[in-house]
PQR file of N, CA, C, O and H, with PARSE charges and radii, in Angstrom:
ATOM      1  N   UNK A   1     138.502  84.523  -9.319 -0.4000 1.5000
ATOM      2  CA  UNK A   1     138.902  85.868  -9.676 -0.0000 2.0000
ATOM      3  C   UNK A   1     138.299  86.270 -11.018  0.5500 1.7000
ATOM      4  O   UNK A   1     137.843  87.400 -11.189 -0.5500 1.4000
ATOM      5  N   UNK A   2     138.300  85.324 -11.979 -0.4000 1.5000
ATOM      6  CA  UNK A   2     137.749  85.628 -13.299 -0.0000 2.0000
ATOM      7  C   UNK A   2     136.240  85.859 -13.232  0.5500 1.7000
ATOM      8  O   UNK A   2     135.708  86.696 -13.962 -0.5500 1.4000
ATOM      9  H   UNK A   2     138.670  84.405 -11.840  0.4000 1.0000
ATOM     10  N   UNK A   3     135.551  85.124 -12.364 -0.4000 1.5000
ATOM     11  CA  UNK A   3     134.112  85.317 -12.221 -0.0000 2.0000
ATOM     12  C   UNK A   3     133.818  86.696 -11.641  0.5500 1.7000
ATOM     13  O   UNK A   3     132.885  87.366 -12.085 -0.5500 1.4000
ATOM     14  H   UNK A   3     135.983  84.445 -11.771  0.4000 1.0000
ATOM     15  N   UNK A   4     134.587  87.119 -10.672 -0.4000 1.5000
ATOM     16  CA  UNK A   4     134.397  88.448 -10.082 -0.0000 2.0000
ATOM     17  C   UNK A   4     134.630  89.548 -11.110  0.5500 1.7000
ATOM     18  O   UNK A   4     133.895  90.535 -11.142 -0.5500 1.4000
ATOM     19  H   UNK A   4     135.345  86.575 -10.311  0.4000 1.0000
ATOM     20  N   UNK A   5     135.640  89.386 -11.940 -0.4000 1.5000
ATOM     21  CA  UNK A   5     135.921  90.379 -12.973 -0.0000 2.0000
ATOM     22  C   UNK A   5     134.795  90.408 -14.009  0.5500 1.7000
ATOM     23  O   UNK A   5     134.376  91.483 -14.439 -0.5500 1.4000
ATOM     24  H   UNK A   5     136.237  88.585 -11.915  0.4000 1.0000
ATOM     25  N   UNK A   6     134.303  89.230 -14.411 -0.4000 1.5000
ATOM     26  CA  UNK A   6     133.227  89.202 -15.401 -0.0000 2.0000
ATOM     27  C   UNK A   6     131.933  89.775 -14.846  0.5500 1.7000
ATOM     28  O   UNK A   6     131.189  90.427 -15.579 -0.5500 1.4000
ATOM     29  H   UNK A   6     134.642  88.357 -14.062  0.4000 1.0000
ATOM     30  N   UNK A   7     131.650  89.548 -13.579 -0.4000 1.5000
ATOM     31  CA  UNK A   7     130.457  90.135 -12.960 -0.0000 2.0000
ATOM     32  C   UNK A   7     130.594  91.650 -12.884  0.5500 1.7000
ATOM     33  O   UNK A   7     129.629  92.374 -13.129 -0.5500 1.4000
ATOM     34  H   UNK A   7     132.255  89.018 -12.984  0.4000 1.0000
ATOM     35  N   UNK A   8     131.778  92.130 -12.548 -0.4000 1.5000
ATOM     36  CA  UNK A   8     131.991  93.577 -12.489 -0.0000 2.0000
ATOM     37  C   UNK A   8     131.858  94.213 -13.869  0.5500 1.7000
ATOM     38  O   UNK A   8     131.284  95.295 -13.993 -0.5500 1.4000
ATOM     39  H   UNK A   8     132.562  91.542 -12.349  0.4000 1.0000
ATOM     40  N   UNK A   9     132.374  93.570 -14.894 -0.4000 1.5000
ATOM     41  CA  UNK A   9     132.248  94.104 -16.252 -0.0000 2.0000
ATOM     42  C   UNK A   9     130.798  94.087 -16.728  0.5500 1.7000
ATOM     43  O   UNK A   9     130.347  95.042 -17.361 -0.5500 1.4000
ATOM     44  H   UNK A   9     132.840  92.691 -14.793  0.4000 1.0000
ATOM     45  N   UNK A  10     130.071  93.029 -16.435 -0.4000 1.5000
ATOM     46  CA  UNK A  10     128.658  92.969 -16.811 -0.0000 2.0000
ATOM     47  C   UNK A  10     127.868  94.038 -16.072  0.5500 1.7000
ATOM     48  O   UNK A  10     126.993  94.674 -16.659 -0.5500 1.4000
ATOM     49  H   UNK A  10     130.437  92.254 -15.921  0.4000 1.0000
ATOM     50  N   UNK A  11     128.161  94.242 -14.805 -0.4000 1.5000
ATOM     51  CA  UNK A  11     127.491  95.290 -14.039 -0.0000 2.0000
ATOM     52  C   UNK A  11     127.791  96.680 -14.573  0.5500 1.7000
ATOM     53  O   UNK A  11     126.906  97.535 -14.617 -0.5500 1.4000
ATOM     54  H   UNK A  11     128.872  93.725 -14.328  0.4000 1.0000
ATOM     55  N   UNK A  12     129.032  96.912 -14.976 -0.4000 1.5000
ATOM     56  CA  UNK A  12     129.394  98.204 -15.551 -0.0000 2.0000
ATOM     57  C   UNK A  12     128.673  98.438 -16.871  0.5500 1.7000
ATOM     58  O   UNK A  12     128.205  99.546 -17.133 -0.5500 1.4000
ATOM     59  H   UNK A  12     129.751  96.218 -14.940  0.4000 1.0000
ATOM     60  N   UNK A  13     128.579  97.416 -17.696 -0.4000 1.5000
ATOM     61  CA  UNK A  13     127.864  97.548 -18.973 -0.0000 2.0000
ATOM     62  C   UNK A  13     126.389  97.846 -18.754  0.5500 1.7000
ATOM     63  O   UNK A  13     125.816  98.682 -19.452 -0.5500 1.4000
ATOM     64  H   UNK A  13     128.960  96.516 -17.483  0.4000 1.0000
ATOM     65  N   UNK A  14     125.777  97.179 -17.805 -0.4000 1.5000
ATOM     66  CA  UNK A  14     124.361  97.396 -17.530 -0.0000 2.0000
ATOM     67  C   UNK A  14     124.137  98.785 -16.938  0.5500 1.7000
ATOM     68  O   UNK A  14     123.141  99.435 -17.257 -0.5500 1.4000
ATOM     69  H   UNK A  14     126.243  96.500 -17.238  0.4000 1.0000
ATOM     70  N   UNK A  15     125.040  99.245 -16.087 -0.4000 1.5000
ATOM     71  CA  UNK A  15     124.852 100.566 -15.494 -0.0000 2.0000
ATOM     72  C   UNK A  15     124.992 101.675 -16.522  0.5500 1.7000
ATOM     73  O   UNK A  15     124.335 102.710 -16.407 -0.5500 1.4000
ATOM     74  H   UNK A  15     125.848  98.717 -15.828  0.4000 1.0000
ATOM     75  N   UNK A  16     125.832 101.478 -17.519 -0.4000 1.5000
ATOM     76  CA  UNK A  16     125.999 102.494 -18.563 -0.0000 2.0000
ATOM     77  C   UNK A  16     124.896 102.395 -19.612  0.5500 1.7000
ATOM     78  O   UNK A  16     124.319 103.408 -20.010 -0.5500 1.4000
ATOM     79  H   UNK A  16     126.366 100.637 -17.613  0.4000 1.0000
ATOM     80  N   UNK A  17     124.609 101.195 -20.052 -0.4000 1.5000
ATOM     81  CA  UNK A  17     123.683 101.018 -21.165 -0.0000 2.0000
ATOM     82  C   UNK A  17     122.242 100.766 -20.790  0.5500 1.7000
ATOM     83  O   UNK A  17     121.357 100.939 -21.628 -0.5500 1.4000
ATOM     84  H   UNK A  17     125.078 100.373 -19.730  0.4000 1.0000
ATOM     85  N   UNK A  18     121.976 100.369 -19.581 -0.4000 1.5000
ATOM     86  CA  UNK A  18     120.613 100.084 -19.157 -0.0000 2.0000
ATOM     87  C   UNK A  18     120.283  98.609 -19.265  0.5500 1.7000
ATOM     88  O   UNK A  18     121.153  97.775 -19.516 -0.5500 1.4000
ATOM     89  H   UNK A  18     122.695 100.228 -18.900  0.4000 1.0000
ATOM     90  N   UNK A  19     119.026  98.307 -19.073 -0.4000 1.5000
ATOM     91  CA  UNK A  19     118.567  96.922 -19.051 -0.0000 2.0000
ATOM     92  C   UNK A  19     118.660  96.218 -20.387  0.5500 1.7000
ATOM     93  O   UNK A  19     118.826  94.999 -20.431 -0.5500 1.4000
ATOM     94  H   UNK A  19     118.319  98.984 -18.869  0.4000 1.0000
ATOM     95  N   UNK A  20     118.555  96.967 -21.490 -0.4000 1.5000
ATOM     96  CA  UNK A  20     118.644  96.350 -22.803 -0.0000 2.0000
ATOM     97  C   UNK A  20     120.038  95.779 -23.029  0.5500 1.7000
ATOM     98  O   UNK A  20     120.188  94.766 -23.712 -0.5500 1.4000
ATOM     99  H   UNK A  20     118.420  97.958 -21.455  0.4000 1.0000
ATOM    100  N   UNK A  21     121.048  96.412 -22.471 -0.4000 1.5000
ATOM    101  CA  UNK A  21     122.413  95.892 -22.574 -0.0000 2.0000
ATOM    102  C   UNK A  21     122.524  94.541 -21.889  0.5500 1.7000
ATOM    103  O   UNK A  21     123.218  93.649 -22.377 -0.5500 1.4000
ATOM    104  H   UNK A  21     120.926  97.235 -21.916  0.4000 1.0000
ATOM    105  N   UNK A  22     121.845  94.387 -20.765 -0.4000 1.5000
ATOM    106  CA  UNK A  22     121.863  93.099 -20.066 -0.0000 2.0000
ATOM    107  C   UNK A  22     121.249  92.013 -20.933  0.5500 1.7000
ATOM    108  O   UNK A  22     121.758  90.893 -20.975 -0.5500 1.4000
ATOM    109  H   UNK A  22     121.282  95.112 -20.368  0.4000 1.0000
ATOM    110  N   UNK A  23     120.170  92.327 -21.621 -0.4000 1.5000
ATOM    111  CA  UNK A  23     119.563  91.352 -22.525 -0.0000 2.0000
ATOM    112  C   UNK A  23     120.510  90.985 -23.657  0.5500 1.7000
ATOM    113  O   UNK A  23     120.578  89.826 -24.065 -0.5500 1.4000
ATOM    114  H   UNK A  23     119.757  93.237 -21.587  0.4000 1.0000
ATOM    115  N   UNK A  24     121.241  91.974 -24.163 -0.4000 1.5000
ATOM    116  CA  UNK A  24     122.212  91.708 -25.212 -0.0000 2.0000
ATOM    117  C   UNK A  24     123.360  90.838 -24.734  0.5500 1.7000
ATOM    118  O   UNK A  24     123.950  90.097 -25.520 -0.5500 1.4000
ATOM    119  H   UNK A  24     121.185  92.916 -23.831  0.4000 1.0000
ATOM    120  N   UNK A  25     123.676  90.925 -23.463 -0.4000 1.5000
ATOM    121  CA  UNK A  25     124.747  90.102 -22.906 -0.0000 2.0000
ATOM    122  C   UNK A  25     124.281  88.685 -22.564  0.5500 1.7000
ATOM    123  O   UNK A  25     125.042  87.730 -22.718 -0.5500 1.4000
ATOM    124  H   UNK A  25     123.197  91.527 -22.825  0.4000 1.0000
ATOM    125  N   UNK A  26     123.052  88.545 -22.106 -0.4000 1.5000
ATOM    126  CA  UNK A  26     122.614  87.262 -21.573 -0.0000 2.0000
ATOM    127  C   UNK A  26     121.890  86.388 -22.595  0.5500 1.7000
ATOM    128  O   UNK A  26     121.943  85.163 -22.480 -0.5500 1.4000
ATOM    129  H   UNK A  26     122.433  89.321 -21.980  0.4000 1.0000
ATOM    130  N   UNK A  27     121.223  86.963 -23.581 -0.4000 1.5000
ATOM    131  CA  UNK A  27     120.443  86.177 -24.545 -0.0000 2.0000
ATOM    132  C   UNK A  27     121.300  85.176 -25.332  0.5500 1.7000
ATOM    133  O   UNK A  27     120.873  84.032 -25.491 -0.5500 1.4000
ATOM    134  H   UNK A  27     121.181  87.958 -23.674  0.4000 1.0000
ATOM    135  N   UNK A  28     122.489  85.549 -25.833 -0.4000 1.5000
ATOM    136  CA  UNK A  28     123.284  84.534 -26.545 -0.0000 2.0000
ATOM    137  C   UNK A  28     123.749  83.375 -25.666  0.5500 1.7000
ATOM    138  O   UNK A  28     123.888  82.247 -26.141 -0.5500 1.4000
ATOM    139  H   UNK A  28     122.836  86.478 -25.703  0.4000 1.0000
ATOM    140  N   UNK A  29     123.985  83.650 -24.403 -0.4000 1.5000
ATOM    141  CA  UNK A  29     124.413  82.575 -23.500 -0.0000 2.0000
ATOM    142  C   UNK A  29     123.265  81.603 -23.232  0.5500 1.7000
ATOM    143  O   UNK A  29     123.473  80.391 -23.172 -0.5500 1.4000
ATOM    144  H   UNK A  29     123.872  84.566 -24.017  0.4000 1.0000
ATOM    145  N   UNK A  30     122.069  82.131 -23.073 -0.4000 1.5000
ATOM    146  CA  UNK A  30     120.904  81.256 -22.881 -0.0000 2.0000
ATOM    147  C   UNK A  30     120.650  80.444 -24.148  0.5500 1.7000
ATOM    148  O   UNK A  30     120.358  79.250 -24.080 -0.5500 1.4000
ATOM    149  H   UNK A  30     121.900  83.116 -23.121  0.4000 1.0000
ATOM    150  N   UNK A  31     120.763  81.100 -25.307 -0.4000 1.5000
ATOM    151  CA  UNK A  31     120.532  80.402 -26.578 -0.0000 2.0000
ATOM    152  C   UNK A  31     121.552  79.293 -26.783  0.5500 1.7000
ATOM    153  O   UNK A  31     121.203  78.212 -27.257 -0.5500 1.4000
ATOM    154  H   UNK A  31     121.000  82.070 -25.363  0.4000 1.0000
ATOM    155  N   UNK A  32     122.803  79.546 -26.433 -0.4000 1.5000
ATOM    156  CA  UNK A  32     123.830  78.522 -26.605 -0.0000 2.0000
ATOM    157  C   UNK A  32     123.559  77.325 -25.708  0.5500 1.7000
ATOM    158  O   UNK A  32     123.816  76.187 -26.101 -0.5500 1.4000
ATOM    159  H   UNK A  32     123.087  80.424 -26.048  0.4000 1.0000
ATOM    160  N   UNK A  33     123.046  77.566 -24.515 -0.4000 1.5000
ATOM    161  CA  UNK A  33     122.699  76.447 -23.630 -0.0000 2.0000
ATOM    162  C   UNK A  33     121.531  75.641 -24.190  0.5500 1.7000
ATOM    163  O   UNK A  33     121.455  74.430 -23.982 -0.5500 1.4000
ATOM    164  H   UNK A  33     122.837  78.491 -24.196  0.4000 1.0000
ATOM    165  N   UNK A  34     120.619  76.311 -24.902 -0.4000 1.5000
ATOM    166  CA  UNK A  34     119.443  75.619 -25.420 -0.0000 2.0000
ATOM    167  C   UNK A  34     119.725  74.795 -26.669  0.5500 1.7000
ATOM    168  O   UNK A  34     119.207  73.686 -26.796 -0.5500 1.4000
ATOM    169  H   UNK A  34     120.681  77.294 -25.071  0.4000 1.0000
ATOM    170  N   UNK A  35     120.543  75.315 -27.608 -0.4000 1.5000
ATOM    171  CA  UNK A  35     120.719  74.630 -28.888 -0.0000 2.0000
ATOM    172  C   UNK A  35     122.122  74.117 -29.142  0.5500 1.7000
ATOM    173  O   UNK A  35     122.335  73.433 -30.144 -0.5500 1.4000
ATOM    174  H   UNK A  35     120.964  76.216 -27.506  0.4000 1.0000
ATOM    175  N   UNK A  36     123.074  74.407 -28.303 -0.4000 1.5000
ATOM    176  CA  UNK A  36     124.437  73.956 -28.538 -0.0000 2.0000
ATOM    177  C   UNK A  36     125.269  75.043 -29.195  0.5500 1.7000
ATOM    178  O   UNK A  36     124.918  76.221 -29.141 -0.5500 1.4000
ATOM    179  H   UNK A  36     122.901  74.963 -27.490  0.4000 1.0000
ATOM    180  N   UNK A  37     126.374  74.643 -29.816 -0.4000 1.5000
ATOM    181  CA  UNK A  37     127.336  75.617 -30.321 -0.0000 2.0000
ATOM    182  C   UNK A  37     127.211  75.902 -31.813  0.5500 1.7000
ATOM    183  O   UNK A  37     128.101  76.532 -32.383 -0.5500 1.4000
ATOM    184  H   UNK A  37     126.659  73.685 -29.859  0.4000 1.0000
ATOM    185  N   UNK A  38     126.149  75.463 -32.458 -0.4000 1.5000
ATOM    186  CA  UNK A  38     125.958  75.738 -33.874 -0.0000 2.0000
ATOM    187  C   UNK A  38     125.649  77.223 -34.048  0.5500 1.7000
ATOM    188  O   UNK A  38     124.628  77.714 -33.565 -0.5500 1.4000
ATOM    189  H   UNK A  38     125.426  74.950 -31.995  0.4000 1.0000
ATOM    190  N   UNK A  39     126.543  77.934 -34.744 -0.4000 1.5000
ATOM    191  CA  UNK A  39     126.446  79.393 -34.799 -0.0000 2.0000
ATOM    192  C   UNK A  39     125.179  79.890 -35.481  0.5500 1.7000
ATOM    193  O   UNK A  39     124.606  80.893 -35.054 -0.5500 1.4000
ATOM    194  H   UNK A  39     127.372  77.535 -35.136  0.4000 1.0000
ATOM    195  N   UNK A  40     124.736  79.216 -36.519 -0.4000 1.5000
ATOM    196  CA  UNK A  40     123.527  79.660 -37.222 -0.0000 2.0000
ATOM    197  C   UNK A  40     122.306  79.562 -36.313  0.5500 1.7000
ATOM    198  O   UNK A  40     121.465  80.461 -36.294 -0.5500 1.4000
ATOM    199  H   UNK A  40     125.201  78.402 -36.866  0.4000 1.0000
ATOM    200  N   UNK A  41     122.213  78.483 -35.570 -0.4000 1.5000
ATOM    201  CA  UNK A  41     121.075  78.316 -34.656 -0.0000 2.0000
ATOM    202  C   UNK A  41     121.166  79.288 -33.482  0.5500 1.7000
ATOM    203  O   UNK A  41     120.155  79.846 -33.057 -0.5500 1.4000
ATOM    204  H   UNK A  41     122.896  77.752 -35.585  0.4000 1.0000
ATOM    205  N   UNK A  42     122.370  79.490 -32.961 -0.4000 1.5000
ATOM    206  CA  UNK A  42     122.545  80.397 -31.827 -0.0000 2.0000
ATOM    207  C   UNK A  42     122.193  81.824 -32.220  0.5500 1.7000
ATOM    208  O   UNK A  42     121.565  82.542 -31.443 -0.5500 1.4000
ATOM    209  H   UNK A  42     123.191  79.036 -33.307  0.4000 1.0000
ATOM    210  N   UNK A  43     122.589  82.241 -33.413 -0.4000 1.5000
ATOM    211  CA  UNK A  43     122.313  83.598 -33.871 -0.0000 2.0000
ATOM    212  C   UNK A  43     120.819  83.846 -33.992  0.5500 1.7000
ATOM    213  O   UNK A  43     120.313  84.863 -33.516 -0.5500 1.4000
ATOM    214  H   UNK A  43     123.100  81.657 -34.045  0.4000 1.0000
ATOM    215  N   UNK A  44     120.119  82.928 -34.621 -0.4000 1.5000
ATOM    216  CA  UNK A  44     118.679  83.101 -34.786 -0.0000 2.0000
ATOM    217  C   UNK A  44     117.939  83.036 -33.448  0.5500 1.7000
ATOM    218  O   UNK A  44     117.052  83.846 -33.177 -0.5500 1.4000
ATOM    219  H   UNK A  44     120.529  82.102 -35.007  0.4000 1.0000
ATOM    220  N   UNK A  45     118.311  82.070 -32.626 -0.4000 1.5000
ATOM    221  CA  UNK A  45     117.613  81.915 -31.351 -0.0000 2.0000
ATOM    222  C   UNK A  45     117.929  83.060 -30.393  0.5500 1.7000
ATOM    223  O   UNK A  45     117.053  83.478 -29.635 -0.5500 1.4000
ATOM    224  H   UNK A  45     119.031  81.412 -32.846  0.4000 1.0000
ATOM    225  N   UNK A  46     119.153  83.575 -30.407 -0.4000 1.5000
ATOM    226  CA  UNK A  46     119.477  84.664 -29.499 -0.0000 2.0000
ATOM    227  C   UNK A  46     118.731  85.938 -29.886  0.5500 1.7000
ATOM    228  O   UNK A  46     118.344  86.711 -29.009 -0.5500 1.4000
ATOM    229  H   UNK A  46     119.865  83.235 -31.023  0.4000 1.0000
ATOM    230  N   UNK A  47     118.523  86.170 -31.172 -0.4000 1.5000
ATOM    231  CA  UNK A  47     117.731  87.324 -31.597 -0.0000 2.0000
ATOM    232  C   UNK A  47     116.284  87.177 -31.159  0.5500 1.7000
ATOM    233  O   UNK A  47     115.688  88.119 -30.636 -0.5500 1.4000
ATOM    234  H   UNK A  47     118.837  85.542 -31.884  0.4000 1.0000
ATOM    235  N   UNK A  48     115.721  86.001 -31.371 -0.4000 1.5000
ATOM    236  CA  UNK A  48     114.334  85.760 -30.969 -0.0000 2.0000
ATOM    237  C   UNK A  48     114.186  85.776 -29.457  0.5500 1.7000
ATOM    238  O   UNK A  48     113.216  86.320 -28.929 -0.5500 1.4000
ATOM    239  H   UNK A  48     116.204  85.236 -31.795  0.4000 1.0000
ATOM    240  N   UNK A  49     115.132  85.189 -28.769 -0.4000 1.5000
ATOM    241  CA  UNK A  49     115.073  85.125 -27.308 -0.0000 2.0000
ATOM    242  C   UNK A  49     115.248  86.503 -26.677  0.5500 1.7000
ATOM    243  O   UNK A  49     114.588  86.821 -25.688 -0.5500 1.4000
ATOM    244  H   UNK A  49     115.920  84.748 -29.197  0.4000 1.0000
ATOM    245  N   UNK A  50     116.129  87.315 -27.239 -0.4000 1.5000
ATOM    246  CA  UNK A  50     116.300  88.671 -26.740 -0.0000 2.0000
ATOM    247  C   UNK A  50     115.034  89.491 -26.876  0.5500 1.7000
ATOM    248  O   UNK A  50     114.651  90.218 -25.959 -0.5500 1.4000
ATOM    249  H   UNK A  50     116.665  87.056 -28.042  0.4000 1.0000
ATOM    250  N   UNK A  51     114.380  89.370 -28.032 -0.4000 1.5000
ATOM    251  CA  UNK A  51     113.103  90.073 -28.223 -0.0000 2.0000
ATOM    252  C   UNK A  51     112.024  89.564 -27.293  0.5500 1.7000
ATOM    253  O   UNK A  51     111.240  90.346 -26.755 -0.5500 1.4000
ATOM    254  H   UNK A  51     114.691  88.780 -28.776  0.4000 1.0000
ATOM    255  N   UNK A  52     111.982  88.264 -27.101 -0.4000 1.5000
ATOM    256  CA  UNK A  52     110.987  87.670 -26.202 -0.0000 2.0000
ATOM    257  C   UNK A  52     111.225  88.087 -24.750  0.5500 1.7000
ATOM    258  O   UNK A  52     110.277  88.386 -24.024 -0.5500 1.4000
ATOM    259  H   UNK A  52     112.619  87.629 -27.538  0.4000 1.0000
ATOM    260  N   UNK A  53     112.482  88.107 -24.331 -0.4000 1.5000
ATOM    261  CA  UNK A  53     112.799  88.543 -22.967 -0.0000 2.0000
ATOM    262  C   UNK A  53     112.426  90.010 -22.753  0.5500 1.7000
ATOM    263  O   UNK A  53     111.884  90.368 -21.708 -0.5500 1.4000
ATOM    264  H   UNK A  53     113.253  87.864 -24.920  0.4000 1.0000
ATOM    265  N   UNK A  54     112.716  90.857 -23.741 -0.4000 1.5000
ATOM    266  CA  UNK A  54     112.389  92.268 -23.629 -0.0000 2.0000
ATOM    267  C   UNK A  54     110.884  92.475 -23.592  0.5500 1.7000
ATOM    268  O   UNK A  54     110.383  93.270 -22.798 -0.5500 1.4000
ATOM    269  H   UNK A  54     113.157  90.566 -24.590  0.4000 1.0000
ATOM    270  N   UNK A  55     110.164  91.763 -24.446 -0.4000 1.5000
ATOM    271  CA  UNK A  55     108.707  91.875 -24.473 -0.0000 2.0000
ATOM    272  C   UNK A  55     108.094  91.415 -23.162  0.5500 1.7000
ATOM    273  O   UNK A  55     107.197  92.073 -22.633 -0.5500 1.4000
ATOM    274  H   UNK A  55     110.572  91.116 -25.091  0.4000 1.0000
ATOM    275  N   UNK A  56     108.563  90.298 -22.632 -0.4000 1.5000
ATOM    276  CA  UNK A  56     108.006  89.797 -21.376 -0.0000 2.0000
ATOM    277  C   UNK A  56     108.367  90.703 -20.197  0.5500 1.7000
ATOM    278  O   UNK A  56     107.562  90.878 -19.283 -0.5500 1.4000
ATOM    279  H   UNK A  56     109.291  89.764 -23.061  0.4000 1.0000
ATOM    280  N   UNK A  57     109.572  91.281 -20.212 -0.4000 1.5000
ATOM    281  CA  UNK A  57     109.952  92.194 -19.127 -0.0000 2.0000
ATOM    282  C   UNK A  57     109.095  93.462 -19.171  0.5500 1.7000
ATOM    283  O   UNK A  57     108.679  93.962 -18.125 -0.5500 1.4000
ATOM    284  H   UNK A  57     110.226  91.139 -20.955  0.4000 1.0000
ATOM    285  N   UNK A  58     108.830  93.983 -20.366 -0.4000 1.5000
ATOM    286  CA  UNK A  58     107.994  95.172 -20.468 -0.0000 2.0000
ATOM    287  C   UNK A  58     106.548  94.861 -20.096  0.5500 1.7000
ATOM    288  O   UNK A  58     105.870  95.702 -19.505 -0.5500 1.4000
ATOM    289  H   UNK A  58     109.168  93.578 -21.216  0.4000 1.0000
ATOM    290  N   UNK A  59     106.071  93.674 -20.432 -0.4000 1.5000
ATOM    291  CA  UNK A  59     104.713  93.299 -20.082 -0.0000 2.0000
ATOM    292  C   UNK A  59     104.565  93.164 -18.564  0.5500 1.7000
ATOM    293  O   UNK A  59     103.579  93.622 -17.987 -0.5500 1.4000
ATOM    294  H   UNK A  59     106.622  92.992 -20.912  0.4000 1.0000
ATOM    295  N   UNK A  60     105.544  92.536 -17.930 -0.4000 1.5000
ATOM    296  CA  UNK A  60     105.481  92.393 -16.475 -0.0000 2.0000
ATOM    297  C   UNK A  60     105.661  93.743 -15.768  0.5500 1.7000
ATOM    298  O   UNK A  60     105.060  94.000 -14.725 -0.5500 1.4000
ATOM    299  H   UNK A  60     106.344  92.163 -18.399  0.4000 1.0000
ATOM    300  N   UNK A  61     106.494  94.589 -16.357 -0.4000 1.5000
ATOM    301  CA  UNK A  61     106.739  95.910 -15.747 -0.0000 2.0000
ATOM    302  C   UNK A  61     105.571  96.824 -15.907  0.5500 1.7000
ATOM    303  O   UNK A  61     105.615  97.967 -15.453 -0.5500 1.4000
ATOM    304  H   UNK A  61     106.982  94.381 -17.204  0.4000 1.0000
TER
END
């Protein structure tokens, strides 16, 4: 039930804000999986990863 609610909320955010909102939602989760729970590393990597994801999506598009 919680997964369904979180998917619905993420979908609502993306539909209102666009694709950049999805990057803002997903980049910190990917960064946390890559470096662990250290907040300083997650913050820096999520900013870099979000920019990299946006750049690669625009290049492919």
